[in-house]
C-alpha positions in Angstrom: -205.4 15.7 -96.7 -205.1 14.6 -93.2 -204.3 16.1 -90.0 -201.3 15.2 -88.4 -201.5 12.6 -85.3 -200.3 14.0 -82.0 -197.6 12.0 -79.7 -200.5 10.9 -77.7 -202.7 9.6 -80.4 -199.8 7.5 -81.9 -199.4 6.1 -78.4 -203.0 5.3 -78.1 -203.1 3.8 -81.6 -200.2 1.5 -80.7 -201.7 0.3 -77.7 -205.1 -0.3 -79.1 -203.4 -2.3 -82.1 -201.4 -4.5 -79.8 -204.4 -4.9 -77.3 -206.6 -6.0 -80.7 -204.1 -8.8 -81.0 -201.3 -7.7 -83.3 -197.9 -8.7 -81.2 -195.4 -8.7 -84.2 -193.5 -5.4 -84.3 -193.9 -5.5 -88.4 -197.6 -5.7 -88.1 -197.8 -3.2 -85.3 -195.8 -0.8 -87.8 -197.9 -1.3 -90.8 -201.2 -1.2 -89.1 -200.2 2.0 -87.3 -198.6 3.3 -90.2 -195.0 4.3 -88.5 -191.3 3.9 -89.5 -189.3 1.2 -88.0 -187.3 3.9 -86.0 -190.5 5.3 -84.5 -192.1 2.5 -83.7 -189.1 1.1 -82.1 -188.8 4.3 -79.6 -192.3 4.1 -78.9 -192.2 0.0 -77.7 -189.3 0.8 -75.9 -191.1 3.3 -74.0 -194.2 1.4 -73.7 -191.9 -1.5 -72.3 -190.1 1.0 -70.0 -193.5 2.4 -68.6 -194.7 -1.2 -68.1 -197.7 -0.9 -70.4 -196.4 -3.3 -72.7 -194.4 -6.5 -72.2 -191.8 -8.4 -74.4 -192.2 -12.1 -75.1 -189.4 -14.3 -76.8 -191.3 -16.8 -78.9 -189.6 -18.9 -81.6 -186.6 -16.3 -81.6 -189.0 -13.8 -82.4 -190.3 -10.5 -80.1 -193.5 -10.3 -79.4 -195.6 -7.7 -77.7 -198.2 -7.8 -75.1 -200.3 -5.4 -73.3 -200.3 -5.4 -69.7 -203.3 -4.8 -67.4 -201.6 -1.3 -66.5 -201.7 -0.6 -70.4 -205.3 -1.6 -70.7 -206.1 0.5 -67.8 -204.4 3.1 -69.8 -205.9 2.6 -72.9 -209.2 2.6 -71.5 -208.7 6.1 -69.6 -207.1 7.5 -72.6 -210.3 7.0 -74.7 -212.6 8.0 -72.2 -210.7 11.4 -72.2 -210.1 11.5 -75.8 -213.8 11.0 -76.4 -214.9 13.3 -74.1 -212.5 16.3 -75.4 -213.3 15.5 -79.1 -216.9 15.7 -78.9 
């Protein structure tokens, strides 16, 4: 049985997933193993904080990471790696 992810780990995983090229909400949801409701709350929060932006393309919502979001991912990864070593 795997241990439960913290909220910070989930946010980081969503940001990393978007950064790696997944932009459709359904793809992000499956890649991060989240429910739709949880993902929607996280995406809304990330957009509100300016870490992710929403782009409408062909009547579909796509999520793209911002420069601020990339900086946060880099800092969080460094901190997480330092603390988990």
